[in-house]
C-alpha positions in Angstrom: 0.0 0.0 0.0 1.8 3.1 -1.3 1.4 6.8 -0.2 -0.8 8.0 -3.1 -3.2 5.2 -2.5 -3.5 6.2 1.2 -3.9 9.9 0.3 -6.7 9.0 -2.2 -8.6 7.1 0.6 -8.1 10.1 2.9 -9.3 12.5 0.3 -12.4 10.5 -0.4 -13.1 10.3 3.3 -12.6 14.0 3.8 -14.8 14.8 0.8 -17.6 12.7 2.3 -17.4 14.4 5.6 -17.4 17.8 3.9 -20.8 17.0 2.3 -22.2 15.7 5.6 -20.8 18.7 7.5 -22.5 21.1 5.1 -25.8 19.3 5.8 -25.1 19.6 9.6 -24.2 23.3 9.3 -27.4 24.0 7.4 -29.6 22.1 10.0 -27.8 23.9 12.9 -28.2 27.3 11.3 -31.9 26.7 10.6 -32.5 25.7 14.2 -30.5 28.7 15.5 -32.6 31.0 13.3 -36.0 29.5 14.1 -35.4 29.0 17.8 -33.5 32.3 18.1 -30.6 30.8 20.0 -28.3 33.8 19.4 -31.0 36.4 20.5 -31.9 34.4 23.6 -28.2 33.9 24.5 -27.5 37.6 24.1 -30.5 38.5 26.3 -29.3 36.0 29.0 -25.7 37.4 28.7 -27.0 40.9 29.3 -28.9 39.8 32.4 -25.8 38.1 33.8 -23.7 41.2 33.0 -26.1 43.5 34.9 -26.6 41.0 37.7 -22.9 40.6 38.2 -23.2 36.8 38.0 -25.3 33.8 37.0 -27.0 33.4 40.4 -28.4 36.8 40.6 -29.5 37.0 36.9 -32.8 35.3 37.7 -33.9 38.1 40.1 -37.2 39.7 39.2 -35.6 43.2 39.4 -33.0 42.2 36.8 -35.5 40.7 34.5 -37.7 43.8 34.8 -34.8 46.1 34.1 -33.7 44.2 31.0 -37.3 44.2 29.8 -37.2 48.0 30.0 -33.9 48.0 28.1 -35.4 45.9 25.3 -38.4 48.2 25.1 -36.2 51.1 24.2 -36.8 52.4 20.6 -33.0 52.1 19.9 -33.1 48.4 20.4 -36.4 48.0 18.7 -34.9 49.5 15.6 -32.1 47.0 15.6 -34.5 44.0 15.7 -35.7 44.0 12.1 -38.2 41.2 11.7 -39.2 39.7 8.4 -42.4 41.0 6.7 -45.1 39.2 4.8 -47.0 36.0 5.3 -44.6 33.6 3.7 -41.5 35.2 5.3 -42.9 35.0 8.8 -44.6 31.6 8.4 -41.7 29.5 9.7 -41.2 31.9 12.7 -45.0 31.8 13.5 -44.9 28.0 13.4 -42.0 28.0 15.8 -43.9 30.4 18.1 -46.9 28.1 18.0 -44.9 25.0 18.9 -43.1 26.8 21.7 -46.4 28.1 23.1 -47.5 24.5 23.6 -44.7 23.9 26.1 -45.0 27.1 28.0 -47.8 25.9 30.4 -45.3 23.2 31.6 -42.4 25.6 32.1 -41.5 27.2 35.4 -42.1 31.0 35.0 -39.2 33.3 35.5 -39.4 35.5 38.6 -41.8 38.4 38.0 -43.1 36.9 34.8 -46.0 34.6 33.7 -45.8 31.2 32.1 -46.9 32.6 28.7 -44.2 35.3 28.6 -41.1 34.6 26.5 -37.5 35.3 27.5 -37.7 38.6 25.6 -40.5 39.8 27.9 -43.5 42.1 27.4 -45.2 39.7 25.0 -42.4 39.8 22.5 -41.5 36.8 20.4 -38.1 37.9 19.2 -35.1 40.1 20.0 -31.9 41.3 18.4 -29.1 38.8 17.8 -26.4 41.6 18.0 -26.3 44.9 19.9 -23.5 47.4 19.3 -21.7 48.5 22.5 -22.6 52.2 22.1 -26.3 51.4 21.6 -26.3 49.2 24.7 -24.6 51.9 26.8 -26.9 54.6 25.6 -30.0 52.5 26.2 -28.9 51.5 29.7 -28.2 55.1 30.7 -31.6 56.2 29.3 -33.3 53.3 31.2 -31.6 54.4 34.4 -32.5 58.0 33.5 -28.9 59.0 34.3 -28.8 61.9 31.8 -32.0 63.4 33.1 -31.0 63.0 36.8 -27.5 64.4 36.1 -29.1 67.4 34.3 -31.4 68.1 37.2 -28.4 67.8 39.6 -26.5 70.3 37.5 -29.5 72.6 37.4 -29.7 72.6 41.2 -26.0 73.3 41.6 -25.9 76.0 39.0 -28.8 77.7 40.7 -26.9 77.6 44.0 -23.8 78.9 42.2 -25.8 81.8 40.8 -27.3 82.7 44.2 -23.9 82.6 45.9 -22.3 84.8 43.3 -25.1 87.3 43.5 -25.0 87.3 47.3 -21.2 87.9 47.3 -21.7 90.9 44.9 -24.6 92.2 46.9 -22.5 92.0 50.1 -19.8 94.2 48.5 -22.5 96.8 47.5 -24.0 96.7 51.0 -20.5 97.3 52.5 -19.9 100.2 50.2 -23.3 101.7 50.9 -22.6 101.6 54.7 -19.2 103.2 54.2 -20.5 106.2 52.1 -23.8 106.6 53.9 -24.8 110.3 54.2 -22.5 111.5 51.4 -24.9 113.0 48.8 -22.4 112.6 45.9 -22.9 108.8 46.1 -26.7 108.8 46.1 -27.1 108.7 42.3 -24.2 106.3 41.9 -25.7 103.8 44.4 -29.1 104.0 42.7 -27.4 103.3 39.4 -25.3 100.3 40.5 -28.3 98.8 42.3 -30.3 99.1 39.1 -27.4 97.5 37.1 -27.3 94.8 39.7 -31.0 94.0 39.2 -30.3 93.8 35.4 -27.4 91.4 36.0 -29.6 89.4 38.3 -32.2 89.1 35.5 -29.5 88.0 33.1 -28.4 85.3 35.5 -32.0 84.1 35.8 -32.4 84.0 32.1 -29.1 82.1 31.7 -30.3 79.5 34.3 -33.7 79.2 32.5 -31.9 78.5 29.1 -29.8 75.9 30.8 -32.8 74.2 32.4 -34.5 74.2 29.0 -31.4 72.6 27.5 -30.9 75.6 25.1 -27.3 76.0 26.3 -24.7 73.7 27.9 -23.0 74.3 31.2 -19.8 75.8 29.7 -21.8 78.3 27.7 -24.0 79.2 30.7 -21.1 80.0 33.0 -19.4 82.0 30.2 -22.5 84.1 29.8 -22.6 84.8 33.5 -19.0 85.9 33.4 -19.8 88.3 30.5 -22.8 89.8 32.4 -20.5 90.3 35.5 -17.9 91.9 33.2 -20.5 94.4 32.0 -21.5 95.2 35.5 -17.9 95.9 36.6 -17.4 98.1 33.5 -20.4 100.2 34.4 -19.3 100.4 38.0 -15.8 101.6 37.0 -17.2 104.1 34.5 -19.7 105.8 36.9 -17.7 105.5 40.1 -17.0 108.7 42.1 -13.4 108.9 43.2 -13.1 107.6 46.7 -11.0 105.2 48.8 -14.1 103.2 49.5 -15.2 102.9 45.8 -11.6 101.9 44.8 -11.8 99.1 47.5 -15.2 98.0 46.1 -13.8 97.8 42.6 -10.8 95.7 43.8 -13.2 93.3 45.6 -15.4 92.9 42.5 -12.3 92.3 40.2 -10.9 89.8 42.7 -14.3 88.0 42.9 -14.4 88.0 39.1 -10.9 86.6 38.8 -11.4 84.1 41.5 -14.7 82.7 40.2 -14.8 83.4 36.5 -11.1 83.2 35.5 -12.3 80.4 33.0 -15.6 78.6 32.6 -13.9 75.3 33.3 -12.4 76.6 36.5 -15.8 77.8 37.6 -17.4 74.4 36.8 -14.7 72.5 38.7 -14.7 74.7 41.8 -18.5 74.9 41.9 -18.9 71.2 41.3 -21.4 72.1 38.6 -20.6 69.1 36.4 -21.4 65.8 38.3 -18.4 63.5 37.9 -18.7 59.7 37.5 -18.4 59.0 41.2 -21.2 61.4 42.0 -23.4 59.8 39.3 -22.9 56.4 40.9 -23.6 57.8 44.4 -26.8 59.3 43.0 -28.1 55.8 42.5 -27.3 54.8 46.2 -30.0 55.5 48.7 -28.7 57.4 51.7 -25.6 58.8 50.1 -24.7 62.5 50.3 -25.4 63.1 46.6 -28.7 61.1 46.8 -29.9 63.4 49.7 -28.7 66.5 47.8 -30.7 65.5 44.7 -33.7 64.5 46.6 -33.8 67.8 48.5 -33.3 69.8 45.2 -36.2 68.2 43.3 -38.6 67.3 46.1 -40.6 70.6 46.0 -39.8 71.8 42.5 -40.4 68.9 40.1 -42.9 66.4 41.4 -42.8 64.1 38.3 -39.0 63.9 38.4 -39.1 63.2 42.1 -41.6 60.4 41.6 -39.6 58.9 38.8 -36.4 59.1 40.9 -38.1 57.4 43.9 -39.6 54.7 41.7 -36.3 53.9 40.0 -34.2 53.8 43.1 -36.7 51.5 44.8 -36.7 49.1 41.9 -33.1 49.3 41.1 -31.2 46.0 41.8 -28.3 46.3 44.2 -26.0 44.6 41.7 -26.5 47.6 39.3 -25.1 50.1 41.8 -22.3 47.7 42.7 -21.4 47.4 39.0 -21.5 51.1 38.5 -19.2 51.6 41.5 -16.7 49.2 39.9 -16.9 51.1 36.7 -16.3 54.4 38.5 -13.2 53.0 40.3 -11.8 51.9 36.9 -11.9 55.5 35.6 -10.2 57.1 38.6 -6.7 57.2 37.1 -7.8 58.8 33.8 -10.9 60.9 34.6 -10.8 64.6 34.2 -12.7 66.4 36.9 -14.2 68.8 34.4 -15.1 66.1 31.9 -18.7 65.0 31.8 -19.2 62.1 34.2 -21.9 60.8 31.8 -19.4 60.5 28.9 -16.8 58.7 31.0 -19.4 56.3 32.5 -20.8 55.6 29.0 -17.3 54.7 27.7 -16.7 52.4 30.6 -20.1 50.8 30.0 -19.1 50.1 26.4 -15.8 48.6 27.4 -17.5 46.4 30.0 -20.1 45.3 27.5 -17.5 44.4 24.9 -15.5 42.3 27.4 -18.7 40.5 28.6 -19.8 39.8 25.0 -16.4 38.4 24.1 -16.9 35.9 27.0 -20.5 35.3 26.0 -19.4 34.5 22.5 -17.0 31.9 23.8 -19.8 30.3 25.8 -22.1 30.3 22.7 -19.5 28.6 20.6 -19.0 25.9 23.2 -22.7 25.3 23.4 -22.9 25.3 19.6 -20.2 22.7 19.5 -22.3 20.5 21.8 -25.3 20.9 19.5 -23.0 20.2 16.5 -21.9 16.9 18.1 -25.5 15.9 18.7 -26.5 16.8 15.1 -23.4 15.0 13.8 -24.3 11.8 15.7 -27.9 12.0 14.4 -26.7 12.5 10.8 -24.2 9.7 11.1 -26.9 7.2 12.2 -29.5 8.6 9.8 -27.2 8.5 6.8 -25.5 5.3 8.1 -22.1 7.0 7.8 -19.9 4.3 9.2 -16.3 5.5 9.1 -14.8 2.0 8.9 -17.2 0.9 6.1 -16.4 4.1 4.1 -12.6 3.3 4.5 -13.2 -0.3 3.4 -15.3 0.8 0.3 -12.8 3.4 -0.7 -9.9 1.0 -0.4 -11.5 -1.7 -2.5 -13.6 0.3 -5.1 -11.1 2.1 -7.3 -13.9 3.6 -9.5 -15.6 5.1 -6.6 -12.4 6.4 -5.1 -11.3 8.0 -8.4 -14.6 9.6 -8.9 -14.7 11.2 -5.5 -11.0 12.3 -5.8 -11.7 14.0 -9.2 -14.8 15.8 -7.9 -12.9 17.0 -4.8 -10.1 18.3 -7.0 -12.6 20.1 -9.2 -14.2 21.9 -6.2 -10.8 22.8 -4.9 -9.7 24.3 -8.3 -12.9 26.3 -8.6 -12.2 27.9 -5.1 -8.4 28.1 -5.3 -8.5 31.9 -5.5 -10.4 32.1 -2.2 -8.9 29.3 -0.1 -8.7 31.4 3.0 -12.4 32.2 2.9 -15.0 30.2 1.0 -18.7 30.9 0.9 -20.7 28.0 2.5 -23.6 28.6 0.1 -21.3 28.3 -3.0 -19.6 25.3 -1.6 -23.0 23.6 -0.9 -24.2 24.1 -4.5 -20.9 22.8 -5.9 -21.1 19.6 -3.7 -24.7 19.1 -4.8 -23.6 19.1 -8.4 -20.9 16.6 -7.6 -23.3 14.2 -5.9 -25.1 13.6 -9.2 -22.0 11.7 -10.4 -21.1 10.0 -7.1 -22.8 7.2 -5.1 -21.2 7.7 -1.7 -20.6 4.7 0.5 -23.3 5.7 3.0 -27.1 5.2 3.4 -29.5 2.5 4.3 -29.9 1.1 0.8 -30.0 -2.6 0.4 -26.8 -2.6 -1.6 -24.9 -0.6 0.9 -26.2 -2.6 3.9 -25.1 -5.9 2.2 -21.6 -4.4 1.7 -21.6 -3.2 5.2 -22.8 -6.2 7.2 -23.2 -9.0 4.7 -26.2 -11.1 3.9 -28.5 -12.5 6.6 -27.6 -16.1 7.4 -30.5 -18.3 8.8 -28.0 -21.0 9.8 -26.3 -18.7 12.3 -29.6 -17.2 13.4 -28.4 -13.8 12.2 -25.9 -13.4 15.0 -23.0 -12.9 12.5 -24.9 -10.1 10.7 -25.9 -8.5 14.0 -22.3 -8.6 15.2 -21.2 -7.0 12.0 -24.0 -4.4 12.3 -22.9 -3.6 15.9 -19.5 -2.8 14.6 -21.0 0.1 12.8 -21.7 1.9 16.2 -18.0 3.0 16.7 -18.0 4.0 13.1 -21.0 6.2 13.6 -19.5 7.8 16.7 -16.3 8.6 14.8 -18.3 10.0 11.9 -20.5 12.1 14.3 -17.4 13.7 15.8 -16.0 14.3 12.3 -19.2 15.9 11.0 -19.2 18.2 14.1 -15.8 19.6 13.0 -17.6 21.7 10.4 -17.4 22.2 6.7 -14.6 24.9 6.7 -12.3 22.4 8.5 -12.9 19.7 6.0 -12.5 22.0 3.0 -9.2 23.3 4.4 -8.1 19.7 4.9 -9.0 18.9 1.3 -6.6 21.6 0.2 -3.8 20.3 2.4 -4.2 16.6 1.4 -4.3 17.6 -2.3 -1.0 19.5 -1.9 0.7 16.5 -0.4 -0.9 14.2 -3.0 0.4 16.4 -5.8 3.9 16.7 -4.2 3.4 20.3 -3.2 1.9 23.4 -4.7 3.2 24.8 -8.0 5.9 27.4 -7.8 
């Protein structure tokens, strides 16, 4: 037995497994699509990510939170379902079959027996979610942007009141120092009128920020400009006096100390909640929580109700996860940078890491399903590895036909050996099958070649013994089929190169 003969047998065996693997891949892909394995696995992976572990992922609060995430319009737009009667018929049939088993299932916490894993009466969900969409959706579900905005509004209002109070104290001090001097009467009336105008400017700036018509940086800059105009008026109309010169110095010092730059004012005033404060906002009893609760309790009843409802329903694992994300950003966070942006970036990184692990779990689970499908195909097709080797070694016509067809398929895909389209490969193998009678199947001819004829003298024990020998062959074939079509196509190329004494230079 020479090497070319052995390589021909190997090539024939590899080609047979390539065909059976293509069938297995098609069956597995069909099951994954109809039963939505990817979408269900993604949903479960998100629950585990938010819960911080598998044990806590079945809590009612976690399931309810993920239901809210999946109800977000951003995720709804990702899940594009098929339209039309014929296109949706297979999916509807799957829903009908799965609905028959729901009464026998144990309902998930906080759900009913008839509710699917996707929640809220939904039959399907997205199979893939981009990290930025996930982070944005989670933050909107937790209402972090809205609560952060309200916290900034409260702090900006306090900042405004404090600055106006400091300016007013300077004016009161000056008024007390020049009291009774008639030359200061008109001047004091003027600067108090200008102060009222500046106060109105500050109120308008705050209103624009509350209405989201301006950002924090712009709002603080406008306050600084209004203060500058007030100081200019003060210096222009000021009567010459030791007291007025002192008042001007105080005003300029206050301007320099508070409004040297908008970023400095935001940082010193704590106007922009950082990532740690946003996390503390979600924790009941924390300083930031109490500050926010006090700020909105009497001013915005709807926001207060939403805040109370969210914090009461929020799972503890969420605040713990957010705390971990906040600690990760300590070394690189800029105090004047938006805490929301930093937290969103860290959510995206955490989601990507978690999905990489979830992808590995899905692949391992898919390999188990592939093995099961491979065993079923091996038995159904009677793909006995030992019988195939025996037929290929004794039937030269069959061996040559398979080898030639395998070579033709390899030549037709030689430009794209690194990546071959499964659909194209499937159509090419179907064409080749019209010329080949593979040594598989439950046909009478193949069974006779496999186990021999039934012998009445021996009571059939010899035939049964030979038939039992097929079981190890089926097991080997099942494992081989589970390896996948790309593996066997790649192996065809390698065997062909060895068979042809290497590739052409």
